[in-house]
DOZALUM-947112 format. One record per residue: residue number from 1; residue in one letter; x, y, z of N, C-alpha, C in turn. Coordinates in steps of 0.2 Angstrom, whole numbers. Layout:
BEGIN
+------+--------+-------+-------+-------+-------+-------+-------+-------+-------+-------+
! miba ! dodren !   n_x !   n_y !   n_z !  ca_x !  ca_y !  ca_z !   c_x !   c_y !   c_z !
+------+--------+-------+-------+-------+-------+-------+-------+-------+-------+-------+
!  NUM !      a !     X !     Y !     Z !     X !     Y !     Z !     X !     Y !     Z !
...
+------+--------+-------+-------+-------+-------+-------+-------+-------+-------+-------+
% end
This chain:
BEGIN
+------+--------+-------+-------+-------+-------+-------+-------+-------+-------+-------+
! miba ! dodren !   n_x !   n_y !   n_z !  ca_x !  ca_y !  ca_z !   c_x !   c_y !   c_z !
+------+--------+-------+-------+-------+-------+-------+-------+-------+-------+-------+
!    1 !      m !  -339 !   160 !   465 !  -339 !   154 !   469 !  -332 !   151 !   470 !
!    2 !      l !  -331 !   150 !   477 !  -324 !   147 !   478 !  -325 !   141 !   483 !
!    3 !      t !  -320 !   136 !   483 !  -321 !   130 !   487 !  -315 !   131 !   492 !
!    4 !      r !  -316 !   129 !   498 !  -311 !   129 !   503 !  -312 !   124 !   509 !
!    5 !      k !  -307 !   122 !   513 !  -308 !   118 !   519 !  -313 !   121 !   524 !
!    6 !      a !  -318 !   117 !   526 !  -322 !   120 !   531 !  -318 !   121 !   538 !
!    7 !      t !  -321 !   126 !   542 !  -318 !   128 !   548 !  -324 !   128 !   553 !
!    8 !      l !  -322 !   128 !   560 !  -327 !   128 !   565 !  -332 !   134 !   564 !
!    9 !      e !  -330 !   140 !   561 !  -334 !   145 !   560 !  -339 !   144 !   555 !
!   10 !      d !  -338 !   139 !   551 !  -344 !   137 !   546 !  -349 !   133 !   549 !
!   11 !      l !  -349 !   131 !   555 !  -354 !   126 !   558 !  -361 !   128 !   557 !
!   12 !      p !  -363 !   134 !   559 !  -370 !   136 !   558 !  -373 !   135 !   551 !
!   13 !      q !  -369 !   137 !   546 !  -372 !   136 !   539 !  -371 !   129 !   537 !
!   14 !      l !  -365 !   126 !   538 !  -363 !   119 !   536 !  -368 !   114 !   539 !
!   15 !      s !  -370 !   115 !   546 !  -375 !   111 !   549 !  -382 !   111 !   545 !
!   16 !      n !  -383 !   117 !   543 !  -390 !   118 !   539 !  -389 !   114 !   533 !
!   17 !      l !  -384 !   115 !   529 !  -383 !   111 !   523 !  -383 !   103 !   524 !
!   18 !      f !  -379 !   101 !   529 !  -379 !    94 !   531 !  -386 !    91 !   533 !
!   19 !      d !  -390 !    96 !   536 !  -397 !    93 !   538 !  -401 !    93 !   531 !
!   20 !      q !  -400 !    97 !   527 !  -404 !    97 !   520 !  -401 !    90 !   517 !
!   21 !      y !  -395 !    89 !   517 !  -392 !    83 !   514 !  -395 !    76 !   517 !
!   22 !      r !  -396 !    76 !   524 !  -399 !    71 !   527 !  -406 !    70 !   525 !
!   23 !      s !  -410 !    76 !   525 !  -417 !    75 !   523 !  -418 !    73 !   516 !
!   24 !      f !  -413 !    74 !   512 !  -413 !    72 !   505 !  -413 !    64 !   505 !
!   25 !      y !  -410 !    61 !   510 !  -409 !    54 !   511 !  -414 !    51 !   516 !
!   26 !      h !  -420 !    55 !   517 !  -426 !    53 !   521 !  -424 !    52 !   528 !
!   27 !      k !  -420 !    56 !   531 !  -418 !    56 !   538 !  -422 !    62 !   541 !
!   28 !      e !  -424 !    61 !   547 !  -427 !    67 !   551 !  -423 !    72 !   552 !
!   29 !      s !  -425 !    79 !   551 !  -421 !    84 !   552 !  -419 !    84 !   560 !
!   30 !      d !  -412 !    86 !   560 !  -409 !    87 !   567 !  -403 !    91 !   566 !
!   31 !      i !  -404 !    98 !   566 !  -399 !   103 !   566 !  -394 !   102 !   571 !
!   32 !      e !  -396 !   101 !   577 !  -392 !   101 !   583 !  -387 !    95 !   582 !
!   33 !      g !  -390 !    89 !   581 !  -386 !    83 !   579 !  -381 !    84 !   574 !
!   34 !      a !  -383 !    87 !   568 !  -379 !    89 !   563 !  -373 !    93 !   565 !
!   35 !      e !  -374 !    98 !   569 !  -369 !   102 !   571 !  -364 !    98 !   576 !
!   36 !      n !  -367 !    94 !   580 !  -363 !    90 !   585 !  -358 !    86 !   581 !
!   37 !      f !  -361 !    82 !   576 !  -358 !    77 !   572 !  -352 !    81 !   568 !
!   38 !      l !  -354 !    86 !   565 !  -349 !    90 !   561 !  -343 !    93 !   565 !
!   39 !      k !  -345 !    95 !   571 !  -340 !    98 !   575 !  -335 !    93 !   578 !
!   40 !      e !  -338 !    87 !   579 !  -333 !    81 !   581 !  -328 !    80 !   575 !
!   41 !      r !  -331 !    79 !   569 !  -327 !    78 !   563 !  -321 !    83 !   563 !
!   42 !      l !  -323 !    89 !   563 !  -318 !    95 !   562 !  -313 !    95 !   568 !
!   43 !      e !  -316 !    94 !   574 !  -311 !    94 !   580 !  -306 !    88 !   580 !
!   44 !      n !  -309 !    83 !   579 !  -305 !    76 !   579 !  -301 !    75 !   573 !
!   45 !      q !  -302 !    80 !   568 !  -299 !    79 !   561 !  -299 !    72 !   558 !
!   46 !      d !  -305 !    69 !   559 !  -306 !    62 !   556 !  -309 !    62 !   550 !
!   47 !      s !  -311 !    68 !   547 !  -313 !    69 !   540 !  -311 !    75 !   537 !
!   48 !      e !  -311 !    76 !   531 !  -310 !    82 !   527 !  -316 !    85 !   524 !
!   49 !      i !  -318 !    91 !   526 !  -324 !    94 !   523 !  -322 !   100 !   519 !
!   50 !      f !  -325 !   100 !   513 !  -324 !   106 !   509 !  -331 !   109 !   508 !
!   51 !      v !  -331 !   116 !   507 !  -337 !   119 !   506 !  -336 !   124 !   500 !
!   52 !      a !  -342 !   124 !   497 !  -342 !   129 !   491 !  -346 !   135 !   494 !
!   53 !      e !  -343 !   141 !   492 !  -345 !   147 !   495 !  -346 !   153 !   490 !
!   54 !      e !  -352 !   156 !   490 !  -353 !   161 !   485 !  -356 !   167 !   489 !
!   55 !      n !  -352 !   173 !   489 !  -354 !   179 !   492 !  -355 !   178 !   499 !
!   56 !      g !  -351 !   174 !   503 !  -352 !   173 !   510 !  -357 !   168 !   512 !
!   57 !      i !  -360 !   165 !   507 !  -365 !   160 !   509 !  -363 !   153 !   507 !
!   58 !      l !  -363 !   148 !   511 !  -361 !   141 !   509 !  -366 !   138 !   505 !
!   59 !      t !  -364 !   136 !   499 !  -369 !   133 !   494 !  -369 !   125 !   494 !
!   60 !      g !  -364 !   122 !   496 !  -363 !   115 !   496 !  -357 !   113 !   500 !
!   61 !      f !  -356 !   106 !   500 !  -351 !   103 !   504 !  -349 !    96 !   501 !
!   62 !      t !  -343 !    94 !   503 !  -342 !    87 !   502 !  -337 !    85 !   508 !
!   63 !      q !  -338 !    79 !   510 !  -335 !    76 !   516 !  -331 !    69 !   514 !
!   64 !      l !  -325 !    69 !   515 !  -321 !    63 !   514 !  -318 !    60 !   520 !
!   65 !      y !  -318 !    53 !   520 !  -315 !    50 !   526 !  -309 !    46 !   523 !
!   66 !      p !  -304 !    45 !   528 !  -298 !    42 !   526 !  -299 !    34 !   526 !
!   67 !      l !  -297 !    31 !   521 !  -297 !    23 !   521 !  -290 !    21 !   519 !
!   68 !      f !  -288 !    15 !   519 !  -282 !    13 !   517 !  -283 !     7 !   513 !
!   69 !      s !  -279 !     6 !   507 !  -278 !     1 !   503 !  -273 !    -4 !   505 !
!   70 !      s !  -274 !   -10 !   508 !  -269 !   -14 !   510 !  -264 !   -17 !   504 !
!   71 !      t !  -268 !   -18 !   498 !  -264 !   -21 !   492 !  -260 !   -15 !   489 !
!   72 !      r !  -262 !    -9 !   489 !  -258 !    -3 !   487 !  -253 !     0 !   492 !
!   73 !      m !  -255 !    -2 !   498 !  -251 !     1 !   504 !  -251 !     8 !   504 !
!   74 !      k !  -257 !    11 !   503 !  -258 !    18 !   503 !  -264 !    20 !   505 !
!   75 !      r !  -265 !    27 !   507 !  -271 !    30 !   509 !  -276 !    30 !   503 !
!   76 !      y !  -282 !    29 !   505 !  -288 !    30 !   500 !  -293 !    34 !   503 !
!   77 !      w !  -296 !    38 !   499 !  -301 !    43 !   502 !  -308 !    40 !   500 !
!   78 !      l !  -313 !    40 !   505 !  -320 !    39 !   503 !  -324 !    45 !   503 !
!   79 !      l !  -326 !    47 !   497 !  -330 !    53 !   496 !  -337 !    51 !   498 !
!   80 !      n !  -339 !    52 !   505 !  -345 !    50 !   508 !  -351 !    54 !   506 !
!   81 !      d !  -350 !    61 !   506 !  -355 !    65 !   506 !  -354 !    71 !   501 !
!   82 !      l !  -359 !    72 !   497 !  -358 !    78 !   492 !  -365 !    81 !   491 !
!   83 !      f !  -366 !    87 !   493 !  -372 !    90 !   492 !  -371 !    98 !   490 !
!   84 !      v !  -376 !   100 !   486 !  -377 !   107 !   484 !  -384 !   109 !   485 !
!   85 !      n !  -385 !   115 !   488 !  -392 !   117 !   490 !  -395 !   118 !   483 !
!   86 !      e !  -401 !   116 !   483 !  -405 !   116 !   476 !  -405 !   122 !   473 !
!   87 !      n !  -405 !   128 !   476 !  -405 !   135 !   473 !  -398 !   136 !   469 !
!   88 !      h !  -393 !   132 !   470 !  -386 !   133 !   467 !  -384 !   127 !   463 !
!   89 !      r !  -389 !   123 !   461 !  -387 !   117 !   457 !  -386 !   119 !   450 !
!   90 !      g !  -382 !   116 !   446 !  -381 !   117 !   439 !  -377 !   123 !   438 !
!   91 !      k !  -373 !   125 !   443 !  -368 !   131 !   442 !  -361 !   128 !   443 !
!   92 !      g !  -360 !   122 !   443 !  -353 !   120 !   443 !  -350 !   119 !   451 !
!   93 !      h !  -355 !   120 !   456 !  -352 !   119 !   463 !  -350 !   112 !   464 !
!   94 !      s !  -354 !   107 !   462 !  -352 !   100 !   463 !  -346 !    98 !   460 !
!   95 !      k !  -345 !   100 !   454 !  -338 !    99 !   451 !  -332 !   102 !   454 !
!   96 !      a !  -333 !   108 !   457 !  -328 !   112 !   460 !  -326 !   108 !   467 !
!   97 !      l !  -331 !   106 !   470 !  -330 !   102 !   476 !  -327 !    95 !   475 !
!   98 !      i !  -328 !    92 !   469 !  -325 !    86 !   467 !  -318 !    87 !   466 !
!   99 !      e !  -316 !    93 !   462 !  -309 !    95 !   461 !  -305 !    96 !   467 !
!  100 !      s !  -309 !    99 !   472 !  -305 !   100 !   479 !  -304 !    93 !   482 !
!  101 !      a !  -308 !    88 !   481 !  -307 !    82 !   484 !  -301 !    78 !   480 !
!  102 !      k !  -301 !    79 !   473 !  -295 !    77 !   469 !  -288 !    80 !   472 !
!  103 !      e !  -289 !    86 !   473 !  -282 !    90 !   475 !  -280 !    87 !   482 !
!  104 !      l !  -285 !    85 !   486 !  -283 !    82 !   493 !  -280 !    76 !   491 !
!  105 !      c !  -282 !    72 !   487 !  -280 !    65 !   485 !  -273 !    66 !   483 !
!  106 !      i !  -271 !    71 !   478 !  -265 !    72 !   476 !  -260 !    74 !   481 !
!  107 !      e !  -262 !    79 !   485 !  -258 !    82 !   491 !  -256 !    76 !   496 !
!  108 !      t !  -261 !    72 !   497 !  -259 !    67 !   502 !  -256 !    60 !   499 !
!  109 !      k !  -255 !    60 !   493 !  -252 !    55 !   489 !  -256 !    48 !   490 !
!  110 !      a !  -263 !    49 !   490 !  -267 !    44 !   491 !  -268 !    40 !   484 !
!  111 !      c !  -270 !    34 !   484 !  -270 !    30 !   478 !  -277 !    32 !   474 !
!  112 !      g !  -282 !    35 !   477 !  -288 !    37 !   474 !  -294 !    39 !   478 !
!  113 !      i !  -299 !    40 !   475 !  -305 !    42 !   479 !  -311 !    36 !   477 !
!  114 !      l !  -314 !    34 !   482 !  -320 !    29 !   481 !  -326 !    33 !   483 !
!  115 !      l !  -331 !    31 !   479 !  -338 !    34 !   481 !  -343 !    29 !   479 !
!  116 !      e !  -349 !    30 !   482 !  -355 !    26 !   481 !  -361 !    30 !   480 !
!  117 !      t !  -365 !    29 !   475 !  -371 !    32 !   474 !  -376 !    27 !   472 !
!  118 !      d !  -383 !    29 !   474 !  -388 !    25 !   472 !  -389 !    24 !   464 !
!  119 !      k !  -391 !    18 !   462 !  -392 !    17 !   455 !  -397 !    22 !   452 !
!  120 !      t !  -402 !    24 !   456 !  -407 !    29 !   454 !  -405 !    36 !   454 !
!  121 !      n !  -399 !    38 !   456 !  -396 !    44 !   457 !  -394 !    47 !   450 !
!  122 !      e !  -399 !    49 !   445 !  -397 !    50 !   439 !  -392 !    56 !   438 !
!  123 !      i !  -393 !    61 !   442 !  -388 !    67 !   442 !  -381 !    64 !   444 !
!  124 !      g !  -380 !    61 !   449 !  -374 !    58 !   452 !  -371 !    54 !   447 !
!  125 !      n !  -375 !    49 !   444 !  -372 !    44 !   439 !  -370 !    47 !   432 !
!  126 !      q !  -372 !    54 !   431 !  -369 !    57 !   426 !  -363 !    62 !   428 !
!  127 !      l !  -364 !    65 !   434 !  -359 !    69 !   436 !  -352 !    66 !   437 !
!  128 !      y !  -352 !    60 !   441 !  -346 !    57 !   443 !  -342 !    55 !   437 !
!  129 !      p !  -344 !    51 !   432 !  -340 !    50 !   426 !  -338 !    56 !   422 !
!  130 !      s !  -342 !    61 !   422 !  -340 !    67 !   419 !  -334 !    71 !   423 !
!  131 !      c !  -333 !    69 !   429 !  -327 !    71 !   433 !  -321 !    66 !   433 !
!  132 !      g !  -321 !    61 !   429 !  -316 !    56 !   428 !  -316 !    50 !   433 !
!  133 !      f !  -322 !    49 !   436 !  -323 !    43 !   440 !  -325 !    37 !   435 !
!  134 !      e !  -323 !    31 !   437 !  -324 !    26 !   433 !  -329 !    21 !   437 !
!  135 !      h !  -334 !    19 !   433 !  -339 !    14 !   436 !  -335 !     8 !   438 !
!  136 !      y !  -336 !     6 !   444 !  -332 !     0 !   447 !  -337 !    -6 !   447 !
!  137 !      n !  -337 !    -9 !   441 !  -341 !   -15 !   440 !  -338 !   -22 !   440 !
!  138 !      y !  -332 !   -22 !   443 !  -329 !   -29 !   444 !  -329 !   -31 !   451 !
!  139 !      a !  -333 !   -29 !   455 !  -333 !   -31 !   462 !  -340 !   -30 !   465 !
!  140 !      n !  -342 !   -34 !   470 !  -349 !   -33 !   473 !  -347 !   -29 !   480 !
!  141 !      f !  -351 !   -25 !   481 !  -351 !   -21 !   488 !  -357 !   -24 !   492 !
!  142 !      y !  -355 !   -26 !   498 !  -360 !   -28 !   503 !  -360 !   -24 !   509 !
!  143 !      e !  -365 !   -24 !   513 !  -365 !   -20 !   519 !  -369 !   -24 !   525 !
!  144 !      w !  -366 !   -24 !   530 !  -369 !   -27 !   536 !  -371 !   -21 !   541 !
!  145 !      t !  -377 !   -21 !   543 !  -380 !   -16 !   547 !  -381 !   -18 !   554 !
!  146 !      n !  -378 !   -15 !   559 !  -378 !   -17 !   566 !  -385 !   -16 !   568 !
!  147 !      p !  -388 !   -21 !   571 !  -396 !   -21 !   573 !  -397 !   -17 !   579 !
!  148 !      i !  -392 !   -13 !   582 !  -394 !   -10 !   588 !  -399 !    -4 !   587 !
+------+--------+-------+-------+-------+-------+-------+-------+-------+-------+-------+
% end
């Protein structure tokens, strides 16, 4: 298994994985929408997408978006998406994708990586600390959702 940056050639397989990820979060399947969304991200270079690949098959991905920390005056990365196909879980693919994200952080001289996961995500809540992430318990996160 290897990890690498996603390319436009990955779109068919990546879109399928992205659709599985969205379905995991109770969104309706939309492969065409997934492909359009990911194609825009790749073409506009407004996110970094890494894929895990085994024998020519994409097994997982992570997507990071750039943020900035005003107080640190540096780039910050938001690890927004991490998904591994259920047939490939437990084999270290998630950890390898996270390591690729950490390498990106180092290469871009960013101050860190921020992520959010549901309190009920037992696997994620064990995975992230095991990869060196610290639970951020000294702030509250709030969200405003556009009612459109």
